[in-house]
C-alpha beads as a LAMMPS data file, in Angstrom:
LAMMPS data file: protein, C-alpha beads

396 atoms
395 bonds

1 atom types
1 bond types

-500.0 500.0 xlo xhi
-500.0 500.0 ylo yhi
-500.0 500.0 zlo zhi

Masses

1 110.0

Atoms # bond

1 1 1 -8.137 -37.673 -92.851
2 1 1 -10.442 -35.215 -91.319
3 1 1 -10.698 -37.360 -88.280
4 1 1 -6.933 -37.301 -87.961
5 1 1 -6.879 -33.612 -88.247
6 1 1 -9.716 -33.417 -85.831
7 1 1 -7.951 -35.819 -83.543
8 1 1 -4.781 -33.754 -83.850
9 1 1 -6.694 -30.590 -82.918
10 1 1 -8.187 -32.262 -79.854
11 1 1 -4.753 -33.321 -78.686
12 1 1 -3.595 -29.737 -79.040
13 1 1 -6.565 -28.649 -76.912
14 1 1 -5.747 -31.219 -74.292
15 1 1 -2.142 -30.097 -74.272
16 1 1 -3.221 -26.575 -73.607
17 1 1 -5.472 -27.656 -70.782
18 1 1 -2.770 -29.730 -69.240
19 1 1 -0.329 -26.844 -69.465
20 1 1 -2.781 -24.576 -67.785
21 1 1 -3.469 -27.017 -64.987
22 1 1 0.220 -27.518 -64.435
23 1 1 0.636 -23.744 -64.177
24 1 1 -2.191 -23.371 -61.703
25 1 1 -0.743 -26.244 -59.590
26 1 1 2.707 -24.658 -59.649
27 1 1 1.324 -21.291 -58.569
28 1 1 -0.545 -23.003 -55.753
29 1 1 2.562 -24.749 -54.520
30 1 1 4.546 -21.534 -54.628
31 1 1 1.832 -19.728 -52.738
32 1 1 1.690 -22.382 -50.010
33 1 1 5.464 -22.297 -49.638
34 1 1 5.277 -18.528 -49.280
35 1 1 2.561 -18.712 -46.632
36 1 1 4.020 -21.445 -44.490
37 1 1 7.729 -20.777 -44.839
38 1 1 8.365 -17.140 -45.834
39 1 1 5.416 -15.199 -44.348
40 1 1 6.286 -15.916 -40.632
41 1 1 9.757 -14.464 -41.152
42 1 1 8.412 -11.376 -42.927
43 1 1 6.038 -10.772 -39.926
44 1 1 8.546 -11.734 -37.241
45 1 1 8.731 -8.104 -36.080
46 1 1 5.136 -8.346 -34.910
47 1 1 5.486 -11.608 -32.962
48 1 1 7.097 -9.898 -29.944
49 1 1 4.128 -7.553 -29.602
50 1 1 1.657 -10.399 -29.077
51 1 1 1.213 -13.016 -26.337
52 1 1 -0.497 -16.191 -27.583
53 1 1 -2.515 -18.038 -25.015
54 1 1 -4.992 -20.897 -25.768
55 1 1 -5.631 -19.476 -29.270
56 1 1 -6.356 -15.956 -28.125
57 1 1 -4.216 -12.991 -29.104
58 1 1 -3.588 -10.698 -26.144
59 1 1 -1.881 -7.465 -27.125
60 1 1 0.716 -6.200 -24.685
61 1 1 -0.281 -2.937 -23.096
62 1 1 2.181 -0.149 -22.581
63 1 1 1.723 -0.587 -18.820
64 1 1 2.820 -4.212 -19.030
65 1 1 5.770 -3.205 -21.116
66 1 1 6.786 -0.451 -18.701
67 1 1 6.443 -2.762 -15.736
68 1 1 8.816 -5.197 -17.371
69 1 1 11.246 -2.498 -18.311
70 1 1 11.259 -0.656 -14.994
71 1 1 11.131 -3.468 -12.470
72 1 1 14.516 -4.365 -11.048
73 1 1 16.130 -7.490 -9.616
74 1 1 16.581 -7.518 -5.894
75 1 1 20.341 -7.077 -6.330
76 1 1 19.844 -3.967 -8.461
77 1 1 17.169 -2.651 -6.079
78 1 1 19.561 -2.938 -3.188
79 1 1 22.413 -1.249 -4.982
80 1 1 20.097 1.622 -6.004
81 1 1 18.440 2.141 -2.648
82 1 1 20.946 1.275 0.069
83 1 1 22.554 4.712 0.037
84 1 1 19.207 6.211 1.048
85 1 1 18.735 4.046 4.136
86 1 1 20.414 4.887 7.444
87 1 1 20.855 3.391 10.883
88 1 1 19.342 5.422 13.744
89 1 1 21.032 4.873 17.106
90 1 1 19.150 6.327 20.111
91 1 1 20.376 6.933 23.642
92 1 1 17.646 7.648 26.274
93 1 1 19.821 7.810 29.368
94 1 1 23.324 6.956 30.543
95 1 1 22.417 3.336 31.083
96 1 1 23.488 0.888 28.337
97 1 1 20.098 -0.841 28.416
98 1 1 18.372 2.382 27.366
99 1 1 20.125 2.409 23.962
100 1 1 18.338 1.147 20.890
101 1 1 18.643 0.905 17.148
102 1 1 16.242 1.599 14.303
103 1 1 16.318 2.593 10.666
104 1 1 15.526 5.678 8.622
105 1 1 14.953 6.931 5.125
106 1 1 16.581 9.957 3.505
107 1 1 13.726 12.235 2.613
108 1 1 15.543 15.050 0.706
109 1 1 18.919 16.711 0.180
110 1 1 18.292 19.167 3.042
111 1 1 19.194 16.579 5.549
112 1 1 15.706 15.371 6.625
113 1 1 15.341 11.734 7.630
114 1 1 12.005 9.913 8.086
115 1 1 11.738 7.234 10.809
116 1 1 9.233 5.957 13.368
117 1 1 8.149 7.998 16.334
118 1 1 8.689 5.056 18.649
119 1 1 12.303 4.801 17.440
120 1 1 13.237 8.300 18.656
121 1 1 10.731 8.786 21.456
122 1 1 12.300 10.267 24.611
123 1 1 15.686 10.317 22.915
124 1 1 18.549 12.297 24.541
125 1 1 20.918 11.648 21.731
126 1 1 20.452 10.452 18.168
127 1 1 23.192 9.280 15.836
128 1 1 22.508 8.704 12.105
129 1 1 24.933 6.379 10.351
130 1 1 25.072 5.740 6.645
131 1 1 25.877 2.376 5.022
132 1 1 29.394 3.476 4.189
133 1 1 30.077 4.371 7.805
134 1 1 29.673 8.194 7.983
135 1 1 27.889 9.301 11.127
136 1 1 26.056 12.481 12.046
137 1 1 24.203 13.806 15.027
138 1 1 20.443 13.947 14.534
139 1 1 17.956 16.455 15.846
140 1 1 14.224 15.814 16.154
141 1 1 12.275 18.135 13.942
142 1 1 8.756 16.726 14.371
143 1 1 6.928 13.739 15.796
144 1 1 3.490 12.232 15.358
145 1 1 2.597 9.423 17.762
146 1 1 -0.748 8.860 16.029
147 1 1 0.872 7.746 12.766
148 1 1 4.120 6.544 14.428
149 1 1 6.138 8.940 12.182
150 1 1 8.961 11.282 13.073
151 1 1 11.415 13.464 11.210
152 1 1 15.004 14.119 12.246
153 1 1 17.552 16.335 10.658
154 1 1 21.262 15.989 10.146
155 1 1 23.821 18.545 9.062
156 1 1 25.312 16.853 6.022
157 1 1 26.486 18.091 2.620
158 1 1 23.808 17.506 -0.024
159 1 1 26.182 15.364 -2.039
160 1 1 26.185 12.789 0.790
161 1 1 22.368 12.541 0.730
162 1 1 20.572 10.216 -1.607
163 1 1 16.774 10.607 -1.110
164 1 1 14.541 7.626 -1.958
165 1 1 11.487 8.528 -4.078
166 1 1 8.043 8.069 -2.556
167 1 1 5.725 5.671 -4.445
168 1 1 1.989 5.452 -4.432
169 1 1 0.797 2.881 -1.866
170 1 1 -2.771 3.145 -3.133
171 1 1 -1.708 1.239 -6.273
172 1 1 -0.387 -1.731 -4.361
173 1 1 -2.110 -5.068 -5.012
174 1 1 -2.145 -8.230 -2.956
175 1 1 0.721 -10.354 -4.145
176 1 1 2.919 -7.461 -5.381
177 1 1 6.611 -8.111 -4.621
178 1 1 8.228 -5.793 -2.105
179 1 1 11.502 -5.474 -0.253
180 1 1 12.627 -4.070 3.114
181 1 1 16.024 -2.586 3.860
182 1 1 17.087 -1.826 7.364
183 1 1 19.247 -2.759 10.361
184 1 1 17.681 -5.833 12.045
185 1 1 19.409 -6.634 15.303
186 1 1 22.041 -3.993 14.359
187 1 1 23.036 -5.772 11.173
188 1 1 23.592 -2.759 8.951
189 1 1 22.140 -2.670 5.427
190 1 1 20.127 -5.930 5.415
191 1 1 17.740 -6.734 2.649
192 1 1 14.663 -8.969 2.928
193 1 1 11.883 -9.523 0.377
194 1 1 8.394 -10.870 0.154
195 1 1 4.940 -9.859 -1.024
196 1 1 2.118 -7.549 -0.049
197 1 1 -0.014 -9.862 2.083
198 1 1 -2.884 -7.375 2.539
199 1 1 -3.632 -3.636 2.558
200 1 1 -5.991 -1.490 4.574
201 1 1 -5.167 -2.980 7.915
202 1 1 -5.834 -1.056 11.150
203 1 1 -2.925 -0.809 13.633
204 1 1 -3.116 0.545 17.178
205 1 1 -0.935 3.543 17.638
206 1 1 2.130 2.609 19.722
207 1 1 1.521 3.487 23.433
208 1 1 -2.230 4.033 23.093
209 1 1 -4.842 1.459 21.960
210 1 1 -7.571 4.088 21.875
211 1 1 -6.411 5.438 18.391
212 1 1 -5.466 3.447 15.281
213 1 1 -3.326 4.042 12.172
214 1 1 -5.396 3.300 9.021
215 1 1 -4.449 1.800 5.648
216 1 1 -1.558 -0.193 7.051
217 1 1 0.304 -2.525 4.640
218 1 1 0.764 -6.128 5.743
219 1 1 3.775 -7.943 4.290
220 1 1 5.645 -11.230 4.779
221 1 1 9.014 -9.560 4.022
222 1 1 11.053 -10.350 7.177
223 1 1 10.942 -7.400 9.571
224 1 1 12.724 -7.654 12.918
225 1 1 13.803 -5.214 15.722
226 1 1 15.995 -2.677 14.072
227 1 1 13.982 -2.540 10.852
228 1 1 11.554 0.015 12.334
229 1 1 11.679 3.270 10.379
230 1 1 13.221 1.705 7.328
231 1 1 11.625 1.581 3.895
232 1 1 9.336 -0.906 2.303
233 1 1 10.158 -0.682 -1.396
234 1 1 8.319 -1.731 -4.570
235 1 1 10.399 -3.318 -7.384
236 1 1 10.870 0.067 -9.072
237 1 1 12.771 1.282 -6.009
238 1 1 9.976 3.576 -4.695
239 1 1 9.142 3.790 -0.992
240 1 1 5.618 2.432 -0.584
241 1 1 5.751 2.227 3.232
242 1 1 7.728 2.761 6.424
243 1 1 8.238 -0.469 8.344
244 1 1 6.802 0.026 11.831
245 1 1 5.823 -3.200 13.632
246 1 1 5.580 -7.008 13.620
247 1 1 3.013 -9.338 15.015
248 1 1 4.708 -11.960 17.061
249 1 1 4.492 -13.916 20.316
250 1 1 8.267 -14.046 20.638
251 1 1 9.227 -10.481 19.662
252 1 1 10.817 -11.687 16.448
253 1 1 9.493 -11.999 12.936
254 1 1 6.758 -14.653 12.462
255 1 1 5.585 -13.905 8.947
256 1 1 3.500 -10.828 9.559
257 1 1 4.995 -7.330 9.281
258 1 1 3.358 -3.925 9.007
259 1 1 4.259 -0.706 7.252
260 1 1 2.809 2.814 7.296
261 1 1 1.660 3.520 3.725
262 1 1 3.403 6.170 1.581
263 1 1 0.115 7.984 1.189
264 1 1 0.195 8.733 4.904
265 1 1 3.887 9.616 4.766
266 1 1 3.351 12.072 1.954
267 1 1 0.558 13.841 3.828
268 1 1 2.075 14.019 7.279
269 1 1 5.818 14.428 6.870
270 1 1 5.735 17.846 5.123
271 1 1 3.610 19.142 8.044
272 1 1 6.020 17.724 10.570
273 1 1 8.875 19.444 8.802
274 1 1 6.988 22.752 8.749
275 1 1 5.098 22.726 12.099
276 1 1 6.718 19.976 14.179
277 1 1 3.388 18.184 14.751
278 1 1 0.342 17.044 12.847
279 1 1 -3.259 17.806 13.934
280 1 1 -5.491 14.684 13.451
281 1 1 -9.245 15.150 12.987
282 1 1 -11.378 13.408 15.548
283 1 1 -14.971 12.166 15.750
284 1 1 -15.169 11.412 19.480
285 1 1 -16.836 8.016 19.396
286 1 1 -15.889 4.434 20.236
287 1 1 -17.680 1.186 19.500
288 1 1 -17.466 -1.920 17.374
289 1 1 -18.129 -3.181 13.884
290 1 1 -21.511 -4.825 13.344
291 1 1 -20.994 -8.663 13.327
292 1 1 -23.386 -11.266 11.946
293 1 1 -24.440 -12.194 15.531
294 1 1 -25.010 -8.594 16.441
295 1 1 -26.964 -7.876 13.210
296 1 1 -29.208 -10.867 13.928
297 1 1 -29.674 -9.855 17.561
298 1 1 -30.630 -6.273 16.523
299 1 1 -32.729 -7.331 13.550
300 1 1 -30.562 -5.448 11.112
301 1 1 -30.994 -6.224 7.341
302 1 1 -27.193 -6.608 6.754
303 1 1 -23.905 -7.107 8.521
304 1 1 -22.525 -3.588 7.887
305 1 1 -21.829 -0.452 9.925
306 1 1 -20.205 0.697 13.120
307 1 1 -22.135 0.513 16.322
308 1 1 -21.442 3.512 18.605
309 1 1 -21.113 2.339 22.217
310 1 1 -19.630 5.462 23.787
311 1 1 -19.723 9.188 22.846
312 1 1 -17.003 11.393 24.330
313 1 1 -18.511 14.239 26.366
314 1 1 -18.160 17.615 24.547
315 1 1 -16.574 15.889 21.606
316 1 1 -17.704 16.447 17.987
317 1 1 -20.200 13.585 18.027
318 1 1 -21.676 14.638 21.343
319 1 1 -22.087 18.229 20.103
320 1 1 -23.888 16.822 17.008
321 1 1 -26.313 14.908 19.181
322 1 1 -25.200 11.367 18.497
323 1 1 -26.271 8.634 20.882
324 1 1 -24.153 5.963 22.613
325 1 1 -25.253 2.583 23.877
326 1 1 -27.962 2.534 26.576
327 1 1 -28.192 -1.215 27.414
328 1 1 -26.378 -4.522 27.155
329 1 1 -27.408 -7.675 25.380
330 1 1 -25.826 -11.114 25.302
331 1 1 -25.512 -13.086 22.030
332 1 1 -23.705 -16.507 21.933
333 1 1 -22.157 -15.859 25.283
334 1 1 -20.796 -12.398 24.305
335 1 1 -22.125 -9.246 25.939
336 1 1 -22.752 -6.313 23.552
337 1 1 -23.450 -2.693 24.451
338 1 1 -26.419 -1.843 22.213
339 1 1 -28.909 0.979 21.693
340 1 1 -26.434 3.388 20.198
341 1 1 -26.309 4.922 16.735
342 1 1 -25.008 2.758 13.925
343 1 1 -22.872 4.644 11.385
344 1 1 -23.672 3.336 7.909
345 1 1 -22.308 6.108 5.590
346 1 1 -19.857 9.012 5.574
347 1 1 -20.503 11.985 3.334
348 1 1 -22.939 9.914 1.310
349 1 1 -20.656 6.862 0.816
350 1 1 -21.698 3.615 2.535
351 1 1 -19.228 2.160 5.095
352 1 1 -18.999 -1.358 6.369
353 1 1 -16.554 -1.000 9.292
354 1 1 -14.539 1.436 11.341
355 1 1 -11.459 0.976 9.171
356 1 1 -13.212 2.791 6.294
357 1 1 -14.357 5.593 8.531
358 1 1 -10.896 6.230 10.009
359 1 1 -9.234 5.977 6.615
360 1 1 -11.615 8.476 5.031
361 1 1 -11.279 10.915 7.929
362 1 1 -7.507 10.614 7.894
363 1 1 -7.061 10.970 4.164
364 1 1 -9.850 13.338 3.149
365 1 1 -10.476 15.550 6.147
366 1 1 -8.702 18.054 8.370
367 1 1 -9.434 19.636 11.734
368 1 1 -12.287 22.128 11.381
369 1 1 -13.879 20.354 8.423
370 1 1 -17.495 19.213 8.520
371 1 1 -18.461 15.605 7.935
372 1 1 -21.857 14.048 7.472
373 1 1 -22.526 10.700 9.074
374 1 1 -25.489 8.600 7.957
375 1 1 -26.793 6.753 11.050
376 1 1 -29.339 4.114 11.793
377 1 1 -31.066 5.105 15.014
378 1 1 -33.629 2.573 16.107
379 1 1 -34.504 1.809 12.490
380 1 1 -34.688 5.406 11.309
381 1 1 -32.019 6.645 8.888
382 1 1 -30.885 10.209 9.758
383 1 1 -27.879 12.386 9.120
384 1 1 -25.597 13.858 11.766
385 1 1 -23.334 16.735 10.751
386 1 1 -20.098 16.998 12.786
387 1 1 -17.392 19.632 12.949
388 1 1 -14.150 17.718 13.298
389 1 1 -11.865 18.613 16.181
390 1 1 -8.285 17.769 16.983
391 1 1 -7.597 14.455 18.769
392 1 1 -6.758 14.836 22.443
393 1 1 -3.172 14.246 23.364
394 1 1 -2.169 10.705 24.261
395 1 1 -1.760 11.598 27.926
396 1 1 -5.236 13.068 28.192

Bonds

1 1 1 2
2 1 2 3
3 1 3 4
4 1 4 5
5 1 5 6
6 1 6 7
7 1 7 8
8 1 8 9
9 1 9 10
10 1 10 11
11 1 11 12
12 1 12 13
13 1 13 14
14 1 14 15
15 1 15 16
16 1 16 17
17 1 17 18
18 1 18 19
19 1 19 20
20 1 20 21
21 1 21 22
22 1 22 23
23 1 23 24
24 1 24 25
25 1 25 26
26 1 26 27
27 1 27 28
28 1 28 29
29 1 29 30
30 1 30 31
31 1 31 32
32 1 32 33
33 1 33 34
34 1 34 35
35 1 35 36
36 1 36 37
37 1 37 38
38 1 38 39
39 1 39 40
40 1 40 41
41 1 41 42
42 1 42 43
43 1 43 44
44 1 44 45
45 1 45 46
46 1 46 47
47 1 47 48
48 1 48 49
49 1 49 50
50 1 50 51
51 1 51 52
52 1 52 53
53 1 53 54
54 1 54 55
55 1 55 56
56 1 56 57
57 1 57 58
58 1 58 59
59 1 59 60
60 1 60 61
61 1 61 62
62 1 62 63
63 1 63 64
64 1 64 65
65 1 65 66
66 1 66 67
67 1 67 68
68 1 68 69
69 1 69 70
70 1 70 71
71 1 71 72
72 1 72 73
73 1 73 74
74 1 74 75
75 1 75 76
76 1 76 77
77 1 77 78
78 1 78 79
79 1 79 80
80 1 80 81
81 1 81 82
82 1 82 83
83 1 83 84
84 1 84 85
85 1 85 86
86 1 86 87
87 1 87 88
88 1 88 89
89 1 89 90
90 1 90 91
91 1 91 92
92 1 92 93
93 1 93 94
94 1 94 95
95 1 95 96
96 1 96 97
97 1 97 98
98 1 98 99
99 1 99 100
100 1 100 101
101 1 101 102
102 1 102 103
103 1 103 104
104 1 104 105
105 1 105 106
106 1 106 107
107 1 107 108
108 1 108 109
109 1 109 110
110 1 110 111
111 1 111 112
112 1 112 113
113 1 113 114
114 1 114 115
115 1 115 116
116 1 116 117
117 1 117 118
118 1 118 119
119 1 119 120
120 1 120 121
121 1 121 122
122 1 122 123
123 1 123 124
124 1 124 125
125 1 125 126
126 1 126 127
127 1 127 128
128 1 128 129
129 1 129 130
130 1 130 131
131 1 131 132
132 1 132 133
133 1 133 134
134 1 134 135
135 1 135 136
136 1 136 137
137 1 137 138
138 1 138 139
139 1 139 140
140 1 140 141
141 1 141 142
142 1 142 143
143 1 143 144
144 1 144 145
145 1 145 146
146 1 146 147
147 1 147 148
148 1 148 149
149 1 149 150
150 1 150 151
151 1 151 152
152 1 152 153
153 1 153 154
154 1 154 155
155 1 155 156
156 1 156 157
157 1 157 158
158 1 158 159
159 1 159 160
160 1 160 161
161 1 161 162
162 1 162 163
163 1 163 164
164 1 164 165
165 1 165 166
166 1 166 167
167 1 167 168
168 1 168 169
169 1 169 170
170 1 170 171
171 1 171 172
172 1 172 173
173 1 173 174
174 1 174 175
175 1 175 176
176 1 176 177
177 1 177 178
178 1 178 179
179 1 179 180
180 1 180 181
181 1 181 182
182 1 182 183
183 1 183 184
184 1 184 185
185 1 185 186
186 1 186 187
187 1 187 188
188 1 188 189
189 1 189 190
190 1 190 191
191 1 191 192
192 1 192 193
193 1 193 194
194 1 194 195
195 1 195 196
196 1 196 197
197 1 197 198
198 1 198 199
199 1 199 200
200 1 200 201
201 1 201 202
202 1 202 203
203 1 203 204
204 1 204 205
205 1 205 206
206 1 206 207
207 1 207 208
208 1 208 209
209 1 209 210
210 1 210 211
211 1 211 212
212 1 212 213
213 1 213 214
214 1 214 215
215 1 215 216
216 1 216 217
217 1 217 218
218 1 218 219
219 1 219 220
220 1 220 221
221 1 221 222
222 1 222 223
223 1 223 224
224 1 224 225
225 1 225 226
226 1 226 227
227 1 227 228
228 1 228 229
229 1 229 230
230 1 230 231
231 1 231 232
232 1 232 233
233 1 233 234
234 1 234 235
235 1 235 236
236 1 236 237
237 1 237 238
238 1 238 239
239 1 239 240
240 1 240 241
241 1 241 242
242 1 242 243
243 1 243 244
244 1 244 245
245 1 245 246
246 1 246 247
247 1 247 248
248 1 248 249
249 1 249 250
250 1 250 251
251 1 251 252
252 1 252 253
253 1 253 254
254 1 254 255
255 1 255 256
256 1 256 257
257 1 257 258
258 1 258 259
259 1 259 260
260 1 260 261
261 1 261 262
262 1 262 263
263 1 263 264
264 1 264 265
265 1 265 266
266 1 266 267
267 1 267 268
268 1 268 269
269 1 269 270
270 1 270 271
271 1 271 272
272 1 272 273
273 1 273 274
274 1 274 275
275 1 275 276
276 1 276 277
277 1 277 278
278 1 278 279
279 1 279 280
280 1 280 281
281 1 281 282
282 1 282 283
283 1 283 284
284 1 284 285
285 1 285 286
286 1 286 287
287 1 287 288
288 1 288 289
289 1 289 290
290 1 290 291
291 1 291 292
292 1 292 293
293 1 293 294
294 1 294 295
295 1 295 296
296 1 296 297
297 1 297 298
298 1 298 299
299 1 299 300
300 1 300 301
301 1 301 302
302 1 302 303
303 1 303 304
304 1 304 305
305 1 305 306
306 1 306 307
307 1 307 308
308 1 308 309
309 1 309 310
310 1 310 311
311 1 311 312
312 1 312 313
313 1 313 314
314 1 314 315
315 1 315 316
316 1 316 317
317 1 317 318
318 1 318 319
319 1 319 320
320 1 320 321
321 1 321 322
322 1 322 323
323 1 323 324
324 1 324 325
325 1 325 326
326 1 326 327
327 1 327 328
328 1 328 329
329 1 329 330
330 1 330 331
331 1 331 332
332 1 332 333
333 1 333 334
334 1 334 335
335 1 335 336
336 1 336 337
337 1 337 338
338 1 338 339
339 1 339 340
340 1 340 341
341 1 341 342
342 1 342 343
343 1 343 344
344 1 344 345
345 1 345 346
346 1 346 347
347 1 347 348
348 1 348 349
349 1 349 350
350 1 350 351
351 1 351 352
352 1 352 353
353 1 353 354
354 1 354 355
355 1 355 356
356 1 356 357
357 1 357 358
358 1 358 359
359 1 359 360
360 1 360 361
361 1 361 362
362 1 362 363
363 1 363 364
364 1 364 365
365 1 365 366
366 1 366 367
367 1 367 368
368 1 368 369
369 1 369 370
370 1 370 371
371 1 371 372
372 1 372 373
373 1 373 374
374 1 374 375
375 1 375 376
376 1 376 377
377 1 377 378
378 1 378 379
379 1 379 380
380 1 380 381
381 1 381 382
382 1 382 383
383 1 383 384
384 1 384 385
385 1 385 386
386 1 386 387
387 1 387 388
388 1 388 389
389 1 389 390
390 1 390 391
391 1 391 392
392 1 392 393
393 1 393 394
394 1 394 395
395 1 395 396
């Protein structure tokens, strides 16, 4: 009997264990259901803040979010910007062949229009026409052949003027999408698009190959005759450049266009409005970048620097005692003028080529400022301190 009782007690113990196990199992099942089916919906609000890629969680930055929110489609970009782009018609004489077309950008509500210097050069009459057809006579306020920029003014009510905001060309990256609006071949209000192909190009000033425009933007957005002076826009509708030239054997677009950066526009245009001209600082040297062949020929440790071949008499470099080339040497069939100073740094910062020297002088210096050039003279590293002077006029 005792055994029965004992057996009965054991069964009761087993029933309790079974019940407990069933309870644990049930809780486990409920927990798994919660994790796999309910939890993702509860946290759905956080999914949009994370990009999953190959198992790594990349949090969206505020910059990325802002770029997505602010960037426009090309259609919206055109609708927003076209009112700020004008056609610039120029008459240079009474002959029909002396008439030309360009483009311009509304700078402010005072009636100032930014365009290219080569568009309005030698103009006898300028007509500014808006996309909707309203036309005004334009008057030249200031010109700068060295940057190929010019400012004209029209007498229009401020309500008819829709200035386009200037962007920061220094933030452009290779591959950024851009658009150009202008009047190619007289086709008013045309939009083309492409990417930034390169930045920091050096472009010869129109009409004079002795001086160059630094920091030029290269783009594959189609630019043709008539686009000159029009805006190069980023996808937020900001002017990052003024279209100025193309590289072509036919005179028509071939995939390479150039624009003056907005950083140059923002520095020079206000001065043109105020003074009518801009005074560019000048070193008074000419030469060539150090190539690998030249570096090997001269026994230089690296292919960097600018070899001075000529020093302009009584110019800043000449007054500072800099040396030009004294002899000629041939390397791989090419004759080089050697023996001159090699500029390797500007105000303590190393430079590799003339582009960097011109860009620094243009952006950071003014006429009358001092500049320190680190030079390699026959293997000795010395400093030359120059007082910058104004560039001579193009006809000098």
